[in-house]
NUVO-578712 format. One record per atom (N, C-alpha, C): x, y, z; residue in one letter; atom name. Coordinates in steps of 0.05 Angstrom, whole numbers, plus 5000, padded with zeros to 4 digits. Layout:
N
+------+------+------+----+----+
|    u |    v |    w | aa | at |
+------+------+------+----+----+
|    X |    Y |    Z |  A | CA |
...
+------+------+------+----+----+
END
This chain:
185
+------+------+------+----+----+
|    u |    v |    w | aa | at |
+------+------+------+----+----+
| 2289 | 4360 | 4949 |  X |  N |
| 2288 | 4336 | 4935 |  X | CA |
| 2302 | 4338 | 4908 |  X |  C |
| 2300 | 4362 | 4896 |  X |  N |
| 2313 | 4366 | 4870 |  X | CA |
| 2343 | 4365 | 4874 |  X |  C |
| 2352 | 4375 | 4897 |  X |  N |
| 2381 | 4374 | 4902 |  X | CA |
| 2391 | 4346 | 4905 |  X |  C |
| 2376 | 4328 | 4917 |  X |  N |
| 2384 | 4300 | 4921 |  X | CA |
| 2384 | 4286 | 4894 |  X |  C |
| 2363 | 4291 | 4878 |  X |  N |
| 2362 | 4279 | 4851 |  X | CA |
| 2386 | 4288 | 4834 |  X |  C |
| 2393 | 4313 | 4836 |  X |  N |
| 2415 | 4324 | 4821 |  X | CA |
| 2441 | 4312 | 4830 |  X |  C |
| 2444 | 4308 | 4856 |  X |  N |
| 2469 | 4296 | 4867 |  X | CA |
| 2471 | 4267 | 4859 |  X |  C |
| 2449 | 4252 | 4859 |  X |  N |
| 2449 | 4224 | 4850 |  X | CA |
| 2455 | 4222 | 4821 |  X |  C |
| 2444 | 4240 | 4805 |  X |  N |
| 2449 | 4240 | 4776 |  X | CA |
| 2479 | 4246 | 4770 |  X |  C |
| 2490 | 4265 | 4784 |  X |  N |
| 2518 | 4272 | 4781 |  X | CA |
| 2536 | 4249 | 4789 |  X |  C |
| 2529 | 4236 | 4811 |  X |  N |
| 2544 | 4213 | 4821 |  X | CA |
| 2543 | 4190 | 4801 |  X |  C |
| 2520 | 4185 | 4789 |  X |  N |
| 2517 | 4163 | 4769 |  X | CA |
| 2534 | 4170 | 4745 |  X |  C |
| 2533 | 4195 | 4736 |  X |  N |
| 2548 | 4204 | 4713 |  X | CA |
| 2578 | 4201 | 4718 |  X |  C |
| 2587 | 4208 | 4742 |  X |  N |
| 2614 | 4205 | 4751 |  X | CA |
| 2623 | 4176 | 4749 |  X |  C |
| 2607 | 4157 | 4758 |  X |  N |
| 2614 | 4129 | 4758 |  X | CA |
| 2614 | 4118 | 4729 |  X |  C |
| 2595 | 4126 | 4713 |  X |  N |
| 2593 | 4116 | 4685 |  X | CA |
| 2616 | 4126 | 4668 |  X |  C |
| 2625 | 4151 | 4674 |  X |  N |
| 2647 | 4162 | 4658 |  X | CA |
| 2673 | 4148 | 4663 |  X |  C |
| 2675 | 4132 | 4683 |  X |  N |
| 2699 | 4117 | 4688 |  X | CA |
| 2718 | 4130 | 4708 |  X |  C |
| 2714 | 4156 | 4713 |  X |  N |
| 2732 | 4170 | 4731 |  X | CA |
| 2729 | 4160 | 4760 |  X |  C |
| 2706 | 4150 | 4766 |  X |  N |
| 2701 | 4141 | 4793 |  X | CA |
| 2705 | 4111 | 4797 |  X |  C |
| 2713 | 4097 | 4776 |  X |  N |
| 2717 | 4068 | 4778 |  X | CA |
| 2747 | 4062 | 4777 |  X |  C |
| 2756 | 4046 | 4795 |  X |  N |
| 2784 | 4038 | 4795 |  X | CA |
| 2789 | 4021 | 4771 |  X |  C |
| 2807 | 4030 | 4753 |  X |  N |
| 2814 | 4015 | 4729 |  X | CA |
| 2843 | 4007 | 4731 |  X |  C |
| 2848 | 3983 | 4720 |  X |  N |
| 2876 | 3974 | 4721 |  X | CA |
| 2893 | 3992 | 4703 |  X |  C |
| 2916 | 3998 | 4713 |  X |  N |
| 2935 | 4015 | 4697 |  X | CA |
| 2950 | 3997 | 4677 |  X |  C |
| 2956 | 4008 | 4654 |  X |  N |
| 2972 | 3994 | 4634 |  X | CA |
| 3000 | 3990 | 4646 |  X |  C |
| 3011 | 3966 | 4640 |  X |  N |
| 3038 | 3960 | 4650 |  X | CA |
| 3057 | 3981 | 4638 |  X |  C |
| 3075 | 3992 | 4654 |  X |  N |
| 3094 | 4011 | 4643 |  X | CA |
| 3113 | 3996 | 4624 |  X |  C |
| 3124 | 4010 | 4604 |  X |  N |
| 3143 | 3999 | 4586 |  X | CA |
| 3168 | 3991 | 4602 |  X |  C |
| 3175 | 3966 | 4602 |  X |  N |
| 3197 | 3957 | 4617 |  X | CA |
| 3224 | 3960 | 4602 |  X |  C |
| 3222 | 3970 | 4577 |  X |  N |
| 3247 | 3975 | 4562 |  X | CA |
| 3260 | 3949 | 4553 |  X |  C |
| 3244 | 3928 | 4550 |  X |  N |
| 3255 | 3902 | 4540 |  X | CA |
| 3264 | 3904 | 4511 |  X |  C |
| 3280 | 3885 | 4504 |  X |  N |
| 3291 | 3884 | 4477 |  X | CA |
| 3279 | 3859 | 4463 |  X |  C |
| 3267 | 3863 | 4440 |  X |  N |
| 3256 | 3841 | 4425 |  X | CA |
| 3280 | 3825 | 4413 |  X |  C |
| 3278 | 3799 | 4415 |  X |  N |
| 3300 | 3783 | 4404 |  X | CA |
| 3293 | 3753 | 4405 |  X |  C |
| 3313 | 3737 | 4401 |  X |  N |
| 3309 | 3708 | 4402 |  X | CA |
| 3332 | 3694 | 4417 |  X |  C |
| 3325 | 3672 | 4430 |  X |  N |
| 3345 | 3657 | 4445 |  X | CA |
| 3357 | 3636 | 4425 |  X |  C |
| 3383 | 3638 | 4420 |  X |  N |
| 3396 | 3620 | 4401 |  X | CA |
| 3400 | 3592 | 4414 |  X |  C |
| 3405 | 3571 | 4397 |  X |  N |
| 3408 | 3544 | 4407 |  X | CA |
| 3431 | 3542 | 4427 |  X |  C |
| 3452 | 3559 | 4425 |  X |  N |
| 3474 | 3557 | 4444 |  X | CA |
| 3469 | 3572 | 4470 |  X |  C |
| 3445 | 3584 | 4473 |  X |  N |
| 3438 | 3597 | 4498 |  X | CA |
| 3443 | 3627 | 4498 |  X |  C |
| 3454 | 3638 | 4477 |  X |  N |
| 3459 | 3667 | 4476 |  X | CA |
| 3434 | 3681 | 4465 |  X |  C |
| 3431 | 3706 | 4473 |  X |  N |
| 3408 | 3722 | 4464 |  X | CA |
| 3416 | 3741 | 4442 |  X |  C |
| 3401 | 3741 | 4420 |  X |  N |
| 3407 | 3758 | 4397 |  X | CA |
| 3383 | 3778 | 4393 |  X |  C |
| 3388 | 3804 | 4395 |  X |  N |
| 3366 | 3823 | 4390 |  X | CA |
| 3357 | 3821 | 4362 |  X |  C |
| 3330 | 3826 | 4358 |  X |  N |
| 3319 | 3825 | 4331 |  X | CA |
| 3328 | 3849 | 4314 |  X |  C |
| 3330 | 3872 | 4325 |  X |  N |
| 3337 | 3896 | 4309 |  X | CA |
| 3349 | 3917 | 4327 |  X |  C |
| 3370 | 3929 | 4318 |  X |  N |
| 3383 | 3950 | 4332 |  X | CA |
| 3385 | 3975 | 4314 |  X |  C |
| 3364 | 3992 | 4316 |  X |  N |
| 3364 | 4015 | 4298 |  X | CA |
| 3388 | 4034 | 4302 |  X |  C |
| 3401 | 4033 | 4325 |  X |  N |
| 3424 | 4051 | 4330 |  X | CA |
| 3447 | 4044 | 4311 |  X |  C |
| 3448 | 4019 | 4301 |  X |  N |
| 3470 | 4012 | 4283 |  X | CA |
| 3466 | 4024 | 4255 |  X |  C |
| 3441 | 4026 | 4247 |  X |  N |
| 3433 | 4038 | 4221 |  X | CA |
| 3451 | 4027 | 4199 |  X |  C |
| 3453 | 4001 | 4198 |  X |  N |
| 3469 | 3987 | 4177 |  X | CA |
| 3449 | 3972 | 4159 |  X |  C |
| 3452 | 3976 | 4133 |  X |  N |
| 3436 | 3961 | 4114 |  X | CA |
| 3449 | 3934 | 4110 |  X |  C |
| 3436 | 3912 | 4118 |  X |  N |
| 3449 | 3886 | 4116 |  X | CA |
| 3453 | 3877 | 4087 |  X |  C |
| 3475 | 3864 | 4081 |  X |  N |
| 3479 | 3851 | 4055 |  X | CA |
| 3462 | 3826 | 4054 |  X |  C |
| 3454 | 3817 | 4031 |  X |  N |
| 3440 | 3792 | 4028 |  X | CA |
| 3455 | 3774 | 4009 |  X |  C |
| 3452 | 3748 | 4014 |  X |  N |
| 3466 | 3729 | 3998 |  X | CA |
| 3447 | 3705 | 3994 |  X |  C |
| 3445 | 3694 | 3971 |  X |  N |
| 3428 | 3671 | 3966 |  X | CA |
| 3444 | 3645 | 3971 |  X |  C |
| 3433 | 3628 | 3987 |  X |  N |
| 3445 | 3602 | 3993 |  X | CA |
| 3428 | 3581 | 3981 |  X |  C |
| 3440 | 3563 | 3966 |  X |  N |
| 3425 | 3541 | 3953 |  X | CA |
| 3439 | 3514 | 3960 |  X |  C |
| 3424 | 3493 | 3959 |  X |  N |
| 3436 | 3467 | 3964 |  X | CA |
| 3414 | 3447 | 3972 |  X |  C |
| 3423 | 3425 | 3982 |  X |  N |
| 3406 | 3403 | 3991 |  X | CA |
| 3417 | 3391 | 4016 |  X |  C |
| 3401 | 3386 | 4036 |  X |  N |
| 3408 | 3370 | 4059 |  X | CA |
| 3393 | 3344 | 4057 |  X |  C |
| 3408 | 3321 | 4058 |  X |  N |
| 3396 | 3295 | 4055 |  X | CA |
| 3402 | 3278 | 4080 |  X |  C |
| 3382 | 3263 | 4088 |  X |  N |
| 3385 | 3244 | 4110 |  X | CA |
| 3377 | 3216 | 4101 |  X |  C |
| 3396 | 3197 | 4103 |  X |  N |
| 3390 | 3169 | 4099 |  X | CA |
| 3390 | 3156 | 4127 |  X |  C |
| 3367 | 3146 | 4135 |  X |  N |
| 3364 | 3136 | 4162 |  X | CA |
| 3358 | 3106 | 4161 |  X |  C |
| 3374 | 3090 | 4175 |  X |  N |
| 3369 | 3062 | 4178 |  X | CA |
| 3360 | 3057 | 4207 |  X |  C |
| 3336 | 3046 | 4210 |  X |  N |
| 3323 | 3044 | 4236 |  X | CA |
| 3321 | 3014 | 4244 |  X |  C |
| 3332 | 3008 | 4267 |  X |  N |
| 3329 | 2981 | 4279 |  X | CA |
| 3303 | 2982 | 4295 |  X |  C |
| 3284 | 2964 | 4288 |  X |  N |
| 3259 | 2963 | 4302 |  X | CA |
| 3263 | 2944 | 4326 |  X |  C |
| 3268 | 2956 | 4349 |  X |  N |
| 3276 | 2941 | 4373 |  X | CA |
| 3252 | 2936 | 4392 |  X |  C |
| 3231 | 2951 | 4388 |  X |  N |
| 3207 | 2948 | 4405 |  X | CA |
| 3184 | 2936 | 4390 |  X |  C |
| 3165 | 2925 | 4405 |  X |  N |
| 3142 | 2914 | 4392 |  X | CA |
| 3124 | 2937 | 4384 |  X |  C |
| 3118 | 2938 | 4358 |  X |  N |
| 3101 | 2959 | 4347 |  X | CA |
| 3072 | 2949 | 4346 |  X |  C |
| 3053 | 2966 | 4347 |  X |  N |
| 3025 | 2958 | 4345 |  X | CA |
| 3019 | 2944 | 4318 |  X |  C |
| 3001 | 2926 | 4318 |  X |  N |
| 2994 | 2912 | 4293 |  X | CA |
| 2984 | 2932 | 4272 |  X |  C |
| 2995 | 2930 | 4248 |  X |  N |
| 2987 | 2948 | 4227 |  X | CA |
| 3001 | 2975 | 4227 |  X |  C |
| 3021 | 2978 | 4244 |  X |  N |
| 3035 | 3004 | 4246 |  X | CA |
| 3052 | 3009 | 4221 |  X |  C |
| 3052 | 3034 | 4212 |  X |  N |
| 3069 | 3044 | 4191 |  X | CA |
| 3090 | 3062 | 4203 |  X |  C |
| 3115 | 3059 | 4193 |  X |  N |
| 3137 | 3075 | 4203 |  X | CA |
| 3140 | 3099 | 4185 |  X |  C |
| 3140 | 3123 | 4198 |  X |  N |
| 3143 | 3148 | 4184 |  X | CA |
| 3167 | 3163 | 4195 |  X |  C |
| 3180 | 3179 | 4178 |  X |  N |
| 3203 | 3194 | 4186 |  X | CA |
| 3199 | 3223 | 4178 |  X |  C |
| 3211 | 3241 | 4193 |  X |  N |
| 3211 | 3270 | 4187 |  X | CA |
| 3239 | 3281 | 4193 |  X |  C |
| 3248 | 3298 | 4175 |  X |  N |
| 3273 | 3312 | 4178 |  X | CA |
| 3267 | 3342 | 4182 |  X |  C |
| 3277 | 3354 | 4203 |  X |  N |
| 3272 | 3382 | 4209 |  X | CA |
| 3298 | 3398 | 4207 |  X |  C |
| 3297 | 3420 | 4192 |  X |  N |
| 3320 | 3437 | 4188 |  X | CA |
| 3313 | 3465 | 4197 |  X |  C |
| 3327 | 3476 | 4216 |  X |  N |
| 3322 | 3503 | 4226 |  X | CA |
| 3347 | 3520 | 4222 |  X |  C |
| 3344 | 3544 | 4211 |  X |  N |
| 3366 | 3562 | 4206 |  X | CA |
| 3361 | 3588 | 4221 |  X |  C |
| 3382 | 3598 | 4235 |  X |  N |
| 3379 | 3623 | 4249 |  X | CA |
| 3405 | 3639 | 4246 |  X |  C |
| 3402 | 3665 | 4243 |  X |  N |
| 3425 | 3682 | 4241 |  X | CA |
| 3418 | 3711 | 4246 |  X |  C |
| 3438 | 3728 | 4249 |  X |  N |
| 3434 | 3756 | 4255 |  X | CA |
| 3454 | 3773 | 4239 |  X |  C |
| 3444 | 3793 | 4225 |  X |  N |
| 3462 | 3810 | 4210 |  X | CA |
| 3474 | 3831 | 4229 |  X |  C |
| 3494 | 3845 | 4218 |  X |  N |
| 3507 | 3866 | 4234 |  X | CA |
| 3487 | 3888 | 4241 |  X |  C |
| 3466 | 3892 | 4225 |  X |  N |
| 3446 | 3912 | 4230 |  X | CA |
| 3424 | 3903 | 4248 |  X |  C |
| 3426 | 3878 | 4257 |  X |  N |
| 3406 | 3868 | 4276 |  X | CA |
| 3382 | 3855 | 4263 |  X |  C |
| 3383 | 3849 | 4237 |  X |  N |
| 3361 | 3836 | 4223 |  X | CA |
| 3365 | 3806 | 4225 |  X |  C |
| 3344 | 3791 | 4232 |  X |  N |
| 3346 | 3763 | 4238 |  X | CA |
| 3336 | 3746 | 4216 |  X |  C |
| 3351 | 3724 | 4210 |  X |  N |
| 3342 | 3703 | 4193 |  X | CA |
| 3330 | 3681 | 4211 |  X |  C |
| 3307 | 3671 | 4204 |  X |  N |
| 3294 | 3650 | 4219 |  X | CA |
| 3279 | 3633 | 4199 |  X |  C |
| 3289 | 3610 | 4193 |  X |  N |
| 3278 | 3592 | 4172 |  X | CA |
| 3274 | 3564 | 4184 |  X |  C |
| 3252 | 3551 | 4177 |  X |  N |
| 3247 | 3524 | 4186 |  X | CA |
| 3235 | 3508 | 4162 |  X |  C |
| 3246 | 3485 | 4157 |  X |  N |
| 3236 | 3468 | 4135 |  X | CA |
| 3235 | 3439 | 4145 |  X |  C |
| 3217 | 3424 | 4132 |  X |  N |
| 3212 | 3396 | 4140 |  X | CA |
| 3209 | 3379 | 4115 |  X |  C |
| 3220 | 3355 | 4116 |  X |  N |
| 3216 | 3334 | 4095 |  X | CA |
| 3205 | 3309 | 4110 |  X |  C |
| 3187 | 3295 | 4097 |  X |  N |
| 3175 | 3271 | 4110 |  X | CA |
| 3175 | 3248 | 4090 |  X |  C |
| 3176 | 3224 | 4100 |  X |  N |
| 3173 | 3201 | 4083 |  X | CA |
| 3163 | 3177 | 4099 |  X |  C |
| 3152 | 3158 | 4084 |  X |  N |
| 3144 | 3132 | 4096 |  X | CA |
| 3167 | 3113 | 4093 |  X |  C |
| 3174 | 3099 | 4114 |  X |  N |
| 3197 | 3081 | 4113 |  X | CA |
| 3191 | 3056 | 4098 |  X |  C |
| 3211 | 3045 | 4086 |  X |  N |
| 3210 | 3018 | 4074 |  X | CA |
| 3217 | 2999 | 4097 |  X |  C |
| 3200 | 2979 | 4103 |  X |  N |
| 3205 | 2961 | 4125 |  X | CA |
| 3210 | 2933 | 4114 |  X |  C |
| 3232 | 2921 | 4124 |  X |  N |
| 3239 | 2894 | 4118 |  X | CA |
| 3248 | 2880 | 4143 |  X |  C |
| 3231 | 2862 | 4153 |  X |  N |
| 3237 | 2848 | 4178 |  X | CA |
| 3238 | 2868 | 4201 |  X |  C |
| 3261 | 2869 | 4215 |  X |  N |
| 3264 | 2887 | 4238 |  X | CA |
| 3280 | 2912 | 4231 |  X |  C |
| 3281 | 2919 | 4205 |  X |  N |
| 3296 | 2942 | 4197 |  X | CA |
| 3278 | 2960 | 4179 |  X |  C |
| 3280 | 2986 | 4183 |  X |  N |
| 3265 | 3005 | 4166 |  X | CA |
| 3285 | 3025 | 4156 |  X |  C |
| 3280 | 3035 | 4132 |  X |  N |
| 3298 | 3056 | 4121 |  X | CA |
| 3281 | 3079 | 4111 |  X |  C |
| 3291 | 3103 | 4115 |  X |  N |
| 3279 | 3128 | 4106 |  X | CA |
| 3300 | 3144 | 4092 |  X |  C |
| 3291 | 3157 | 4070 |  X |  N |
| 3309 | 3175 | 4056 |  X | CA |
| 3293 | 3201 | 4053 |  X |  C |
| 3305 | 3223 | 4062 |  X |  N |
| 3292 | 3249 | 4061 |  X | CA |
| 3312 | 3270 | 4052 |  X |  C |
| 3302 | 3289 | 4036 |  X |  N |
| 3319 | 3310 | 4026 |  X | CA |
| 3304 | 3337 | 4028 |  X |  C |
| 3318 | 3358 | 4036 |  X |  N |
| 3307 | 3385 | 4036 |  X | CA |
| 3325 | 3402 | 4017 |  X |  C |
| 3315 | 3406 | 3993 |  X |  N |
| 3329 | 3425 | 3975 |  X | CA |
| 3321 | 3453 | 3984 |  X |  C |
| 3340 | 3471 | 3983 |  X |  N |
| 3334 | 3498 | 3993 |  X | CA |
| 3346 | 3520 | 3975 |  X |  C |
| 3333 | 3543 | 3976 |  X |  N |
| 3343 | 3567 | 3964 |  X | CA |
| 3334 | 3590 | 3982 |  X |  C |
| 3352 | 3600 | 3998 |  X |  N |
| 3345 | 3620 | 4018 |  X | CA |
| 3360 | 3646 | 4012 |  X |  C |
| 3348 | 3668 | 4018 |  X |  N |
| 3361 | 3694 | 4018 |  X | CA |
| 3368 | 3700 | 4048 |  X |  C |
| 3393 | 3700 | 4054 |  X |  N |
| 3403 | 3703 | 4081 |  X | CA |
| 3417 | 3730 | 4084 |  X |  C |
| 3415 | 3741 | 4108 |  X |  N |
| 3430 | 3766 | 4113 |  X | CA |
| 3459 | 3759 | 4119 |  X |  C |
| 3477 | 3774 | 4107 |  X |  N |
| 3505 | 3769 | 4109 |  X | CA |
| 3520 | 3793 | 4121 |  X |  C |
| 3545 | 3788 | 4127 |  X |  N |
| 3562 | 3810 | 4137 |  X | CA |
| 3565 | 3831 | 4116 |  X |  C |
| 3561 | 3856 | 4123 |  X |  N |
| 3563 | 3877 | 4103 |  X | CA |
| 3592 | 3881 | 4093 |  X |  C |
| 3611 | 3875 | 4109 |  X |  N |
| 3639 | 3879 | 4101 |  X | CA |
| 3651 | 3856 | 4085 |  X |  C |
| 3642 | 3831 | 4091 |  X |  N |
| 3654 | 3808 | 4078 |  X | CA |
| 3634 | 3792 | 4060 |  X |  C |
| 3608 | 3799 | 4062 |  X |  N |
| 3587 | 3785 | 4048 |  X | CA |
| 3587 | 3756 | 4055 |  X |  C |
| 3595 | 3750 | 4080 |  X |  N |
| 3595 | 3722 | 4089 |  X | CA |
| 3571 | 3717 | 4106 |  X |  C |
| 3558 | 3694 | 4102 |  X |  N |
| 3534 | 3687 | 4118 |  X | CA |
| 3545 | 3671 | 4142 |  X |  C |
| 3536 | 3679 | 4165 |  X |  N |
| 3544 | 3666 | 4190 |  X | CA |
| 3521 | 3651 | 4203 |  X |  C |
| 3500 | 3646 | 4188 |  X |  N |
| 3477 | 3632 | 4199 |  X | CA |
| 3484 | 3604 | 4207 |  X |  C |
| 3470 | 3594 | 4228 |  X |  N |
| 3475 | 3567 | 4237 |  X | CA |
| 3450 | 3550 | 4233 |  X |  C |
| 3454 | 3525 | 4227 |  X |  N |
| 3432 | 3506 | 4223 |  X | CA |
| 3431 | 3485 | 4244 |  X |  C |
| 3408 | 3476 | 4251 |  X |  N |
| 3404 | 3453 | 4269 |  X | CA |
| 3387 | 3433 | 4255 |  X |  C |
| 3394 | 3408 | 4258 |  X |  N |
| 3380 | 3386 | 4245 |  X | CA |
| 3370 | 3366 | 4265 |  X |  C |
| 3346 | 3356 | 4261 |  X |  N |
| 3335 | 3335 | 4278 |  X | CA |
| 3317 | 3317 | 4262 |  X |  C |
| 3311 | 3293 | 4272 |  X |  N |
| 3292 | 3276 | 4259 |  X | CA |
| 3273 | 3264 | 4279 |  X |  C |
| 3250 | 3256 | 4269 |  X |  N |
| 3230 | 3243 | 4285 |  X | CA |
| 3221 | 3218 | 4271 |  X |  C |
| 3220 | 3196 | 4286 |  X |  N |
| 3210 | 3170 | 4275 |  X | CA |
| 3184 | 3164 | 4290 |  X |  C |
| 3163 | 3158 | 4275 |  X |  N |
| 3138 | 3149 | 4288 |  X | CA |
| 3130 | 3123 | 4276 |  X |  C |
| 3119 | 3106 | 4292 |  X |  N |
| 3107 | 3080 | 4283 |  X | CA |
| 3079 | 3079 | 4295 |  X |  C |
| 3059 | 3084 | 4278 |  X |  N |
| 3032 | 3087 | 4288 |  X | CA |
| 3013 | 3071 | 4270 |  X |  C |
| 2993 | 3058 | 4283 |  X |  N |
| 2973 | 3044 | 4267 |  X | CA |
| 2949 | 3062 | 4262 |  X |  C |
| 2929 | 3052 | 4249 |  X |  N |
| 2906 | 3068 | 4241 |  X | CA |
| 2890 | 3078 | 4265 |  X |  C |
| 2893 | 3067 | 4288 |  X |  N |
| 2879 | 3076 | 4313 |  X | CA |
| 2895 | 3097 | 4327 |  X |  C |
| 2919 | 3103 | 4318 |  X |  N |
| 2936 | 3123 | 4331 |  X | CA |
| 2954 | 3112 | 4353 |  X |  C |
| 2954 | 3085 | 4356 |  X |  N |
| 2972 | 3073 | 4376 |  X | CA |
| 2999 | 3070 | 4364 |  X |  C |
| 3020 | 3076 | 4380 |  X |  N |
| 3047 | 3072 | 4370 |  X | CA |
| 3068 | 3085 | 4387 |  X |  C |
| 3091 | 3089 | 4374 |  X |  N |
| 3115 | 3100 | 4388 |  X | CA |
| 3127 | 3122 | 4372 |  X |  C |
| 3142 | 3140 | 4385 |  X |  N |
| 3156 | 3162 | 4372 |  X | CA |
| 3184 | 3164 | 4384 |  X |  C |
| 3203 | 3170 | 4366 |  X |  N |
| 3231 | 3175 | 4374 |  X | CA |
| 3239 | 3201 | 4362 |  X |  C |
| 3250 | 3219 | 4378 |  X |  N |
| 3257 | 3246 | 4369 |  X | CA |
| 3286 | 3251 | 4376 |  X |  C |
| 3303 | 3257 | 4356 |  X |  N |
| 3332 | 3259 | 4360 |  X | CA |
| 3342 | 3284 | 4346 |  X |  C |
| 3358 | 3301 | 4360 |  X |  N |
| 3372 | 3323 | 4348 |  X | CA |
| 3400 | 3313 | 4342 |  X |  C |
| 3410 | 3314 | 4317 |  X |  N |
| 3435 | 3302 | 4311 |  X | CA |
| 3456 | 3322 | 4301 |  X |  C |
| 3449 | 3346 | 4295 |  X |  N |
| 3469 | 3366 | 4287 |  X | CA |
| 3458 | 3393 | 4295 |  X |  C |
| 3473 | 3407 | 4313 |  X |  N |
| 3464 | 3433 | 4321 |  X | CA |
| 3487 | 3452 | 4318 |  X |  C |
| 3480 | 3477 | 4312 |  X |  N |
| 3499 | 3499 | 4310 |  X | CA |
| 3521 | 3493 | 4289 |  X |  C |
| 3512 | 3482 | 4266 |  X |  N |
| 3531 | 3478 | 4244 |  X | CA |
| 3527 | 3502 | 4225 |  X |  C |
| 3547 | 3510 | 4210 |  X |  N |
| 3544 | 3532 | 4191 |  X | CA |
| 3527 | 3522 | 4167 |  X |  C |
| 3512 | 3540 | 4155 |  X |  N |
| 3497 | 3533 | 4131 |  X | CA |
| 3517 | 3525 | 4110 |  X |  C |
| 3513 | 3502 | 4097 |  X |  N |
| 3532 | 3492 | 4077 |  X | CA |
| 3536 | 3513 | 4055 |  X |  C |
| 3559 | 3513 | 4042 |  X |  N |
| 3565 | 3531 | 4020 |  X | CA |
| 3544 | 3526 | 3997 |  X |  C |
| 3539 | 3547 | 3982 |  X |  N |
| 3519 | 3545 | 3961 |  X | CA |
| 3526 | 3523 | 3941 |  X |  C |
| 3505 | 3510 | 3931 |  X |  N |
| 3509 | 3490 | 3910 |  X | CA |
| 3516 | 3462 | 3920 |  X |  C |
| 3520 | 3459 | 3946 |  X |  N |
| 3529 | 3433 | 3957 |  X | CA |
| 3505 | 3416 | 3967 |  X |  C |
| 3509 | 3390 | 3966 |  X |  N |
| 3490 | 3372 | 3979 |  X | CA |
| 3505 | 3360 | 4003 |  X |  C |
| 3493 | 3364 | 4026 |  X |  N |
| 3504 | 3353 | 4051 |  X | CA |
| 3488 | 3329 | 4058 |  X |  C |
| 3501 | 3305 | 4059 |  X |  N |
| 3487 | 3280 | 4064 |  X | CA |
| 3495 | 3269 | 4091 |  X |  C |
| 3475 | 3261 | 4107 |  X |  N |
| 3480 | 3248 | 4132 |  X | CA |
| 3469 | 3219 | 4130 |  X |  C |
| 3485 | 3200 | 4138 |  X |  N |
| 3477 | 3172 | 4139 |  X | CA |
| 3478 | 3163 | 4168 |  X |  C |
| 3454 | 3159 | 4179 |  X |  N |
| 3452 | 3154 | 4208 |  X | CA |
| 3437 | 3128 | 4213 |  X |  C |
| 3442 | 3117 | 4237 |  X |  N |
| 3427 | 3094 | 4247 |  X | CA |
| 3411 | 3102 | 4271 |  X |  C |
| 3387 | 3090 | 4274 |  X |  N |
| 3369 | 3097 | 4296 |  X | CA |
| 3355 | 3072 | 4306 |  X |  C |
| 3341 | 3074 | 4328 |  X |  N |
| 3325 | 3052 | 4340 |  X | CA |
| 3298 | 3062 | 4348 |  X |  C |
| 3279 | 3045 | 4345 |  X |  N |
| 3252 | 3051 | 4355 |  X | CA |
| 3241 | 3026 | 4368 |  X |  C |
+------+------+------+----+----+
END
């Protein structure tokens, strides 16, 4: 009887220790490369230590402005307020594999007169961007989009989302880049 008790105790210890329980194995390292998918569909790795290049940095300053004239073509809910948002996304990659990834937003409430609404939005910026080590040139690209919403206090309404500039170079420092666009909601 002692032998049976000892065998049961050893078996229980074996199971509790985990050696006797089937455990899922950790996924093997697949050797993937961390990175990001750029707007043009190309893949840019986040870091390449083999290059061992210290990236140059450059400060970019300026303002991106959007003047939006909106034709109100649909019936909006009673009491709806028209709101606008400007989205600016910047992405770039240094020679050493260091990535710039910046996103900024400006919002405003539209002035409505009859069947026309107008929004003015500006994003002033001051960014430290990684540049080419040989030329100190920033090759980052910016994408711009806007969203128009017309919503009442109950949350009823409409939304229009438009991308209007993609893969443009970051404007030269000190400049104001102004876009004057027309839209419909």
